[in-house]
N, C-alpha and C positions, 0 to 999 in steps of 0.2 A: 342469535346469529342468523336465524332464518330469513331476516329481512335483508341480509347482505348477500350479494351474488357476484359482484365484480370488485377486484382489488388492484391497486396501482402502488408502485414502490418508487422511492427516490432515495439515493444513497449519497451521503456526503463523506468525504474523507478518504481513508486509506483502502488498500487492497483487501485488508482483513474485513473491513465493513462490507465490501462488495461480496466476499465469499459468504458472509453471514446473511446478508439480504437474500442471496440466492437460495440458501437453505430455508429461510423463513418463507420465501415464495413457494418453494416446493411443498411446504406444509399446507399452505392455502390451496394449492392446486389439487393435492391429494384429498382435501376436504370438499372438493367440488367447486371451488371458486374459479372464475375466469380471470386470468391475469391480463390487464389492459394497460395501455399507455396512460400517462398522467393526465392527458387532455381528454380522455375518452369517457368522462363522466362516471368514474367508479363510485361504488358505495363506500369503500374503505380505502383510505390512504395510509400507507405505512412509510414514515420518514425516518431513516436510519441516520443518526446524527454523529458528528465529530465534535471534539472540543479542543483540538490542537491550537486553533487560531480563533481570534475574536470574530473574524469574518464568518466562520462556520456557524457560530451562534446566531449571527444576524441572518444568515442564509436560511436557517431553520424557520425563523419568524416570517421571512418572505415567502417560503414555500407553503406555510400554513395559510397565509392570506391568499396565495394563488389557488390553492386547493379549494378553499371555500368560495372563491369567485367562480370556479368551474362548476362546482356542485355544492350549493349552500347546505344541503342535507347530508353531505358525506360525513363519515365517521373518521376522524383524524387521530392516528396513533403515532406517538413519538417514542422511538427506542434509541439505543446507542449510548455513546459516552456522555454526551450533553445531558441525556435523560437520567443517567446515573448520578452525575455531579450536581445537577440543579433541577430536580424533579418539581419542587414547589414553584420555582420561578417559571418553568415551562407551563405548569398547570394554569398559570395566570394569563397565558397568551390567549387572546380571543380566538376561538375556533378549535382549540385542542380538546379532544374528548377523552384521551387516555394517554398516560405516561407509564412506560414500563422500564424498569431498571435492568441491570446486567443479568440478574438471576431469572428475570421474568420474561424477557423478550422471546425466548424459544417456547414459552407457554402461551403465546398470544391468542391462539384459538380458544383455549380454555377461558381466558379473560373475556373474549368476545361472546362466548356462550352465555356468560352471566350478565350481559348488557341488558338493562331495562330501557326499552325504547322511550318510555314515558319520562325517564329521568334526564335532567339537563346537567347533572353534576359531573365534573371531570373526575375520572377514575385514575388514581395514582397508586402504583404498586412497585415498591423497591425495598431491598434489604440493605443493611450495612454491607459495604463491599467486602469486608472481612469474611462474610458468610458465603461469598461466591467462590466455590471450590470445584464445581463441576466443569469438565471440559466438554464442549459440544462440537463434534466434528462438523466441518463445513467445507463446501467447495462451490465455486461459481459455475453456472451453466447457462448457456444462452448464446454466448459467442462461440461459434463452431471451431474457432482457431485456438483459443487459449482459455485456460481455467486457473483461478486462484485457489490453491489448496491450503486451508488453514491447518498448520501442524502444531501450533502452540498459541497460548493466550496468556495475558497478564504479564506482570513484570515485578521482579524483586529488587530492581535497581530504583533508587529514588533520586534521580537527577533533579537538581533544584529548579529547573525550568519546566518540569513535566507533570501533567495531571494524570497520565495514563494509569499508573498504579492505583490511583484513587477511583478511576473509572472502570478498570477491568480486573483489579484484584491481583492476587499472587500468581506467579508463573506456574503454568500447568499444561499438561498435554495428554494425549492418548498414548498407548504403547506403540512401538514400531509396528507390531503385527496389526493393530487396529488401524493405524495410518495407512499401511499398505492396502488394506481392504478398501479404504476410501479412494486411493489412487487407482485401484483396479476398476472401481465404478466409473471413474473418468476414462480409463483406458477402453471401456466398452462403448464409448461414444465416438463422435467424429473428431474430438479435440486432439490436437497434435502436440501442444505445448502446455506444460504445467508450471506455474510460478508458485514456489513455496512461500507462504506468508504467515505472519504472526506478529506479536508485539516485540518479542526478543527471541527469535527462532534459534539462535545459537545456544540458548539456554535449555533447549529441548533435552528431556530425559528425567524430568522431575518425578520422583517417587518410584521409578522402575529400574534404576541402575543402568539406564541406557544413555546414549548421548547423540548429538547431532551428526557426528561423523558416521556412527553406525546407521543412523536413519538414512543418510544419503547413499550409503553403500547398498542398503536394501532397496531403496527406490530405484536405483540404477538398474536393478534386475527386473523391473516391471515391464513386461511386454505391452505394446500397444500405445505407449507414450514415447514420442520421438525425442522430445527435449524437456529437460528440467532447468529452471532458472531460479536462482536464490534471490528473493526480493531485496533483503537488506540484512546485514549481519554485523554485530558489534566487532570492532577491531581486536579487542581482547579475547573474543571467542572464535575469531577466524584463525584457527591453528594452521600451521604449515602442512599438517597431514590432510586437512580439508582442502587447502589450496592445491597441494600436489595431486590429490585424488581427482578433483574437478578438472584440472588442466592436463593431467598425464594419463590417468588410468580409467577414467569414466567413459562409458559409451554414450551417455545421454545428457550429462551436465555440461552446460555451455560456458565458454570463457568470458563470463560477465559477472562482476561482483559490484554490489552497491554497499559501501562501507561508510557509516556515519563518522564524521570527524567532529563537527560542531564548532571547534575553534582551533586555530593554529598557534594559540598562546597557551603555554603550560599553566600560567597563572589563572587564566579564565577556565581552562579545563578542570583545574582543582576546585574553583568556585562552583562550577557546574556539577561537581561530584562525579565526573566521568572516571572510568576505571583504567585509564591508560594515560600516557604522555605522548607527545607528538612523535618522539623517537620510535615508539612501537608502531605507530601508524605508518611512518616512513618505511620501516622494516617490512610491513605487510605488503605495501605497494611494490617494494623492490623484489620481494619473493615472487609475487604474481608476474611481474614483468620479466624476471629472469627465466621463467618457464615459458611464457607466451607473450612476446612483445606485442602481439595483436589483441591481447585481452582488453576488454573494456572495463574501466573502473569509474563508478559514479560516487559522488561525495555529497553528504549533507553538511551544510554550514549554517550556523545561526549568527546573525549580526545584531548588535545593539543590546547584548546581555548587560544587565546592570553592572556598572563599574568598568565596562570595556572602554579603555582609553584609545586614543588614536594610535599609540605605540602598539597596543594589543592587536588592534585591527591590522596594522601594517605587518605585524608578525604573521598574521593569518594570510594576508595577501602574498607576502614573500614566500612563505612555506608552500602555498598552493602553486605559485608560479614555478617553483623548482620541482614539484611532484609530477611524475609521469601519469597523470590522470586524464579522464576523457570528458567529463562534464560535471557540473555542480547542480545540486538542488539547494537554493538559497531561501532561508526562512528569516523573516524579520521578527525579532523577539517581541512578544506581546505578554503583558502582565497577566498571570492567571491566579485565581484565588487559591489559597491553601498550598502555595508552593513557597519555597524558601528564597528564591532568587531576588525578589524585591528588597529583601533585607541585607543583601550582600554588597551593595554598592549604589552609587548615585545613578538615577535613571538617565539613560542616554536620550537626548532630545529626539523627537520623532523625525525631524528633518535630517538629522545626522544618520539615523537608522536607514532612512530611505536612500541617502547618498551612498552609504556603505553597501547597501543591497544592490544599487545600480552598478557600482564598481565590480562586485562579484559576478553579477549577471554578464557583464561585458567580458570578464575573465573566462567565464564558462563558455561563452560563444567562441572565444579564441581557442580554448582547449578542445572543444568539440570539433571545430573546423580543422584544427591541426591533426586530430585523431583520424578524421575522415580522409584527409589528404594523404596521410601515411598508408591508408588502405586502398587508395586508387590503384587499379591494375590487378588487384588480388582477386582470386576466385573464391566465392562464398556460396553458402547455402542460404536461401531466403525462404521464409514461410509467408506466402501472400495472404492478405486479409480480405474481408468482404468489402471494406470501405472503398467507395468509388467517388472521385472528385474530378469533375471536368475531364472525363475520359481517362483518368489515371487511377492506378491501384497502388497500394502501398504494402510494405512488409518489413520485417526485421531480419537481419542476418544473425547468425549464431552469436557474434560479438556485438550485437545491439546497434548496428548501423541501420538507420531508416532509409529504405530505398523506394524509388517510384518507378513505375513501368506502365506502358499503355494498357488500359483495362482489357482483361480477357477473362470472362466468367469461368472458363475451364481451368484457370490457374488458381482460383480462390481455394484457400485451405490446402494448398499443395506446396511441397518443397521443390525448389527449382535451383539448378546450378546457374550461377550468374558470374559475370565479371563486372566489378565496380569501375565505372568509367570517369565520372567527374562529379564534383560537388556543385549543386545548383545554387542560385542566388538565395533561395529560401532555406539553405542549409540541409537539404535532403540529397541523398546520393542517387545519381542516375546509374543505370546498369544495362548490360546486354545479356540476353538469355543464351545460355550455352546448351543445356540439355535437361531433360526431365530426369529426376532422381528416381 
């Protein structure tokens, strides 16, 4: 490893990957490496991969090619979900020097120590995912404003479209006490907002007799963090007590929930092996809105699942139209190896998938605009970010409305009282500054 001095990182996929990349980055920095940008001729590239979509696999190959073009002598390491699922396939990619599975990615420095500079052989190290039982705490650091705190990993749900259990193993977590210690590390920095992340965070509590509700109650007492946001939680795990606490009793949890639906057809939900029906989902939305009409609710939806008929899709459209939700994340189904979905029905033609995706994106735009319009004139707290674009700065309100304001460096990473004034043509809210909090 003595020949390596500079390292660069690239992260594909979810917030969980970003938190883990940040932790791996700190391991390198503690070992004396200089962390540099992708284009700055590093000695080592670490590419943290996703395998939720086919595009993520292709992106990995493109990044390896780009890295080798910048520095042909660079040592390229691939980690993450794609590395666990298809290590042999990745090892065949020209330019890849090392592939590390789920158990090995946090031991990356030990693997680099063993590198023989004279050898051109690709190093592959991974275990059967059933052997992955350790939970490695992680949080992202680098953005002054926001951190992603990993509170859980793995999943015991085997939805028929999903490879995550195969890539990340069984559900696991640290104890509440250990998680609080990680939160306190974040609280000692300039970071103002923490996003709780994981694969299935509502399943928190494995092996310790604890649960997610107890976790958020404890996190709510951590001084030095102004906001907590829940990244995503399954509807069957989003209990009324969690909703009530976040919206009525909490000092720090914001009125924003992201709740995966995946389909508005009970028939498709059953084929997907989801653990709820749409009636339960509607109840969760109703409970949230009964407590806070201004709460933001985001929804994940998959289009083009095998066997999804036009009737199934219209059920989804009609269900979502009637729900008081704020925006959609739309995913076009893609076939994944070692999942049950392709055997459950006839493949939906790709052009049909694209058309259905387009319809849901349009519905999402309408839902989001309506939610923003309902909030015009209200007073909010916004956390302004570093980003500057053509003299403007941006931030998010507690209920996840994106706002713009003339750039002022003194406002970066501060909370400000604002009044929301109008929705711009680009779908971002304009505001006026009221006072410093």
